[in-house]
C-alpha positions in Angstrom: 208.6 133.7 118.1 205.4 133.5 116.1 204.8 135.6 113.3 202.0 137.3 115.1 204.9 139.0 117.3 206.0 141.0 114.3 202.4 141.7 112.7 204.1 142.9 109.6 205.6 139.6 108.6 201.8 138.3 107.9 201.3 141.1 105.5 204.3 140.0 103.2 204.0 138.1 100.0 205.6 134.8 99.9 208.8 136.0 97.8 209.5 138.9 100.5 209.2 136.4 103.2 211.8 134.1 101.6 214.4 137.0 101.2 213.9 137.8 105.0 214.3 133.9 105.7 217.4 133.9 103.9 218.8 137.0 105.2 218.1 135.5 108.8 219.8 132.4 107.8 222.9 134.1 106.6 222.9 136.0 109.7 222.7 132.8 111.8 225.5 131.2 109.8 227.9 133.9 111.0 227.4 132.8 114.6 227.5 129.3 113.9 230.2 128.9 116.7 227.4 130.3 119.2 225.2 127.5 118.6 225.9 124.6 120.7 226.2 120.8 119.5 224.6 118.4 122.1 227.2 115.8 123.3 224.9 113.0 121.9 225.3 114.5 118.4 228.8 114.6 118.8 229.2 110.9 120.6 227.0 110.0 117.3 229.4 111.4 114.7 232.4 109.7 116.5 230.6 106.5 116.4 230.0 106.7 112.6 233.6 108.0 111.9 234.7 105.0 113.7 232.4 102.6 111.8 233.6 104.3 108.7 237.2 103.8 109.6 236.4 100.0 110.6 234.5 99.0 107.3 234.9 102.2 104.6 233.5 99.7 102.3 230.2 99.6 103.8 229.0 102.9 102.8 226.2 103.3 100.6 227.2 104.9 97.3 225.1 108.2 96.2 223.4 106.1 93.4 221.8 103.6 95.9 221.2 106.8 98.3 219.1 108.3 95.7 217.3 105.2 94.8 216.3 104.5 98.6 215.2 108.0 98.5 212.9 107.6 95.3 211.7 104.5 96.7 210.5 106.2 100.0 208.8 108.6 97.9 206.9 106.1 95.8 203.2 105.5 97.0 202.5 102.2 99.1 200.3 99.4 97.9 198.0 98.4 100.8 195.9 95.1 100.7 193.4 94.3 103.3 190.7 91.5 103.7 193.1 89.0 101.9 196.6 88.2 101.5 198.3 90.5 99.4 198.3 89.3 95.6 195.5 86.7 96.3 192.4 87.2 93.7 189.6 89.6 95.0 192.1 91.5 97.4 190.9 94.8 97.7 193.7 97.4 97.2 194.3 101.0 98.3 197.1 103.2 97.3 198.7 105.0 100.1 200.9 108.3 100.0 203.9 108.5 102.1 202.0 109.5 105.2 199.7 106.7 105.0 196.8 108.5 103.7 194.6 107.2 100.8 195.2 108.7 97.5 
C-alpha cells in the first residue's frame, strides 16, 4: 500500500510518521507466527548451524565484524589511466555506491 492510499500520512511530520511506524511494527511483532518463513531461509539457517557445530571456532568475532563493516563504509579509491600507485595516476574517490565524492 502506497502512502497515497492513506492521504493523511503525507501531511504528517516525520516524528508523527515514526510513531505510526513503531506502532505498526509492534502490531506486526505480535503476529509474527502468522508470517511464513520461506523453506529456503530455513535450509540456510540449518546449513549455517551445521557449519557452526562442525567448526565453532570459524566464526568471526564481534570486533572483526565491526571492523569489516567499517571498512565497507570507507570511500573506495579508484585509479584509472595507469596502474594504481604509478606516478601520474589520476585518482577519484568513490563512495560505497560507486559515485564520485
